[in-house]
N, C-alpha and C positions, 0 to 999 in steps of 0.2 A: 710114104710119099717121097718120090725122088726129088733131088734138088735141081734148081734151075741154074743155068749159066748166068754169069754176072753181066748185066746190060752194059753197053759201052759208056753210057752217061755216068755210071757209077765207077767202072774200071778206070776211066780217065781221071777221076778225082781221088782215087784211092792212093793216099800217101801214108808212109809210116808215122805213127804217133811220135812226137819229139822226145818223149821220155819213156822209161820202162813201165811206169805206173801213172795213173791219173789220180793224184791225191789232192790237188789244189788247182784252182783256176790259174795260179801263178806258174804252173808247170807249162803253160802255153806262152808263146810270144805272138806278136801280131801276125806274122806270116802263117804260123801254125794254126792260129785261131781261125783265120780266114779260110785256110785250106780245109779245116775240119767242118766249118759251117757250109762250105761248098759241097762237101761230101754228104753232110746231113741233109742239105737241100735236095740233093739227088735222091737220097733215100726217101724223103718226104714225097716226092713226085712218084717214085716207084710204088710206095705204099698205097697211093690213091688209085692205082690201077687195079683191075679186077682179078688178076692172077694171084692165087693164094699159095703157089708153090714157093717153098723157101729157097733162098739162094745157096750156093755152095761155098761161100766164103769161109765158113767155119765148120764145114762138114767133118765129122769125126772128132771134133774137139768139144770139151766140156766147160761150161760156165757154171760156177757155184754161187748161188745167192745166199749170203750169210747176214741175216738181219736181226740184230740184237734189240732193235726198237721196232715198234709197230709201223707198218707202212702199207699203203694200198697202191697209190699211183707209182711210186718209184719202183717198188718190188715187181709189180705187174708189168710195167713198161720194160724193165730190164729183161724179164722172162720172155716177153713177146719179142723184144729186139733180138735176143740171142736165137730164138727159134726161127725167126725170119731170116737169119743168117745161116741156118742149117746146123746150129750147135745143139748138143745135148745139154739140157738144163737140169740142175739139181738145186732145189730150194730147200735149205736146211731149216726146219722148224726148231728154233733155238730153245723154246720152252720145253720141247720134248727130247732135247739132245743131252749130251753129257755136260753141257754148260750148266744146265739146271741142277746137276749133281755136284757142282763145285769145280768143274774143269776150268783151268785158266785159259785166257785168250791165246797164250803162246802154245799151250798143249793142243788147243783146237787147231791152231795154225799148222802144227807139226802133223797132226792127224790128216787134215785136208791135203797138205802138201804130198803126203804119201799116195794120195789118189791121183796125183798128176793132172790137176785141172789146167786148162789154158788160162782162164781168167777167174779171179775171185772178186766178187762184188760184195762189199761189206758196209753195213750201217751199224754204228755203235754210239752209245751215249757219252763216251769219253773222248774228248779232243785228243787227237794224236793216235787213236787206235788203229786207223788205216795205215798210218806210217809205220807203226810197230809191226803190223802184219806183213807189210811189204819187205821188211828186213828178215822175215823168218820163212818165207815161202819162195819157191822157184818160179811161180807163175806171175802174171801181171795182176796188180791189185787196183780196183777202181773204188774210190771213196764215194759211197752213196749217202754220206752225211755222218760227220763225227762231232758229237757234242755241239758246241757253239762255234766250231772252227770253220769247216768248209762243206760245201755241197756243190762240187764243180759241174756235174752234169746238169743240175738245175739251172745254173747260170748259162750253160751252153744252150739249153733248149729255150731259155728266155731270150737270149741273143738271137737265136734262129727265128723265133716268133716275131721279134721286133724287126729283124731284117726283111722277112717276107712281107711284113705289113707296110713298112716305110721305104723299103728298097735299100736302106743302109742304116747302120747304127751310128756312124760318125756324124757329129753335128747335132744330134738330138739331145734334148734335156730330159733326163729320167729322174723322177722324184720317187725315192724309196721311203715309204711311210709306215710308221708304227713302231713295233717292238724290235728295233735294230739291235739292242743290247744282247738279246738271246738268239739272234738269227744267224745261222750259218749261210742261209740263202743270201742274206744281205751282204755278207763278207765276200762271198764268191762273185756276186753280181757287181759289187763295187770294183773288184779287181778286173773282171773280164770286160765290162762295159766301158770302163775308163781306158783299158788297153785298146779297145776298138774305136775310141775317139768320142764317146758320149760324155756329156756333162752330167755328172751324177750329184744329186742332192739327197741329203738325209733329213727327214721331217718327222718330228715326234716330240713328246714331252721330255724334259731334261732327264727324268728318271729312267727313260728307255733308250737314251742315246749315250753310248759309251763315251767316257771322258777322252779317250784316245781318238775319237772320230775326227777331230780337227786335224789330225796328222795323216788322215787317209786320203787326202787330196780331194775331199768332197766339201761342198757347201753344206752347212748345218743350219736348219731352221726349227724354231720351236713354236711356230704358228702356221697352221695349214694354209691360210690365205697367201702368206708370203712364200711358203715353200712350193705351192702348186702354181703360182703365177707363171704363165708361159710354158709350163711343162708339157712335153709331147707325150710322155708316158707316165702314168701314175701307177706305181707298183705297191700294192698294199701287202703288209705282212701279218701273219697270224699272231694274235696275242698269246704268247706261250706261258700261260699261267702255271703249267707244271714245272717250268724251269725257274720261276721267280722265287726269290727269298725275301719275305717281308712284303709289305703293302706298297707296291710301286704305282698303283692307280687307285683312285677312290672307289670306283665301282665300274662294272662293264657298261652300265647305262650312261654314266658320266663320261666314260671313255668314248663311247660312240658319239655323244653330243659334240665333243671337241675334236676327236681324231678319226671317227668313222667316216668313210667315204659315202656321200649321198649325192643327189643331183645338184644340190646347192653348192657343195664344195667342189664338185667336178667342174662346175661352170667357171671356177677361178683358173683352171688350166687353159692351155692354148686351144684354139678352135681345132676340132678334129682329134683331140687327145684320146688316147686309148688307155684302158684299164687292165691291169694284170694282177694276179694273185697266185702264189705257188701252191696253195691248198695245203691241208683242208681249210675251208673257210669257216669262220665263225660269223654267220649271217646276223646282222643287227649289232655286231660288236665292232669289227673293223671295216665292214662293208655292208651296204644295203642291198637286198636282193634285187631291187629295181635296177640297180646299176650292174650288178654281177651277171644278171641274166639277159641284159640287153646286148644282143650280138652286134649292134651298130657301134658300140663303144667298148665292149668287153672282149678281151683276147683269151679269156680263161680256158675256154674249150679248145682253142688252138694250141695253148700251152700243153695241154694233155696229149693232143695229137702229135705235136712236135717232140714230145718226150721220147717217144719210140724211135723216131728218126735220128734224134741227137745221140741216143744211146747206141743205136746201130752203128753210127759213125765212129763212136769211141771204141766199141768192141772190134769193129773191122780194122780200124787204124792200129790198135794195139796188136792184133793178130798179124797185120802186115809188118809191123816192126819186128815181131818175133820170128817170122817165117818168110817174109818177102814173097818172092815168086814161087816159093816152095810149098804153097798151100796144097 
């Protein structure tokens, strides 16, 4: 299939990414974040059109997806995003690669670098893995989640979803609820949403709110009623039992009773409040299906849709930084 020319609405918003890599939400500044959201918004509109021809923004270039942790939404959306930009995509099955035979992360980086990809998208269980890779390769690196550290493209798609729903992020109150301690999504959202002018709250039991949270510029609440009061957006986090050491909650049933989002707790938020969740959801643990599936309040399906547009913006902007008009 031949590639399509870039529509004016996208070309007018295409600006170079501010850094060589996208490793953290803090790689952005307010002007760059707004420019990236404008570009993602243009891609979102383009994606809703009937034409299925890929654009030529990354024609002849290769994107490598390297996921050391399981992923459905993030891996799939990066692959779709790259293909819609005209790139060739290689998704490395880590379990079947030399990594399973004991190859180190640096050796893997050297091997991939010899293949001269344009962009390497990496997810890894160790915080700082994406940064390490960025020092060993000649291509751009996008952090698709590293340990408990960062997941910057998730924060970008969340901000895009909020902006398209409310018109702006600035001035909104966003309550991030649940397992903040183990959440890279929370850390990236705190940085980006605060940068865009939102008032960010952290809500959860003391065992799941890091002691350093008070220094992150957020309000911290240990009671759902107080934390949700007047919130415009309620962002629930997955209870990450696989990352927990020791018994941080009495039981999932008890957790849902106090911290799971249902209709009664949602009523404590502002009128017209919207619900978000980065997925995958533990239904009946951090969120009730009745809330998650109600499209009048839930933005969860929109988050999945906006994931492709946001990641298209990141890939296109990084390519623009590397090549500019020489595409």
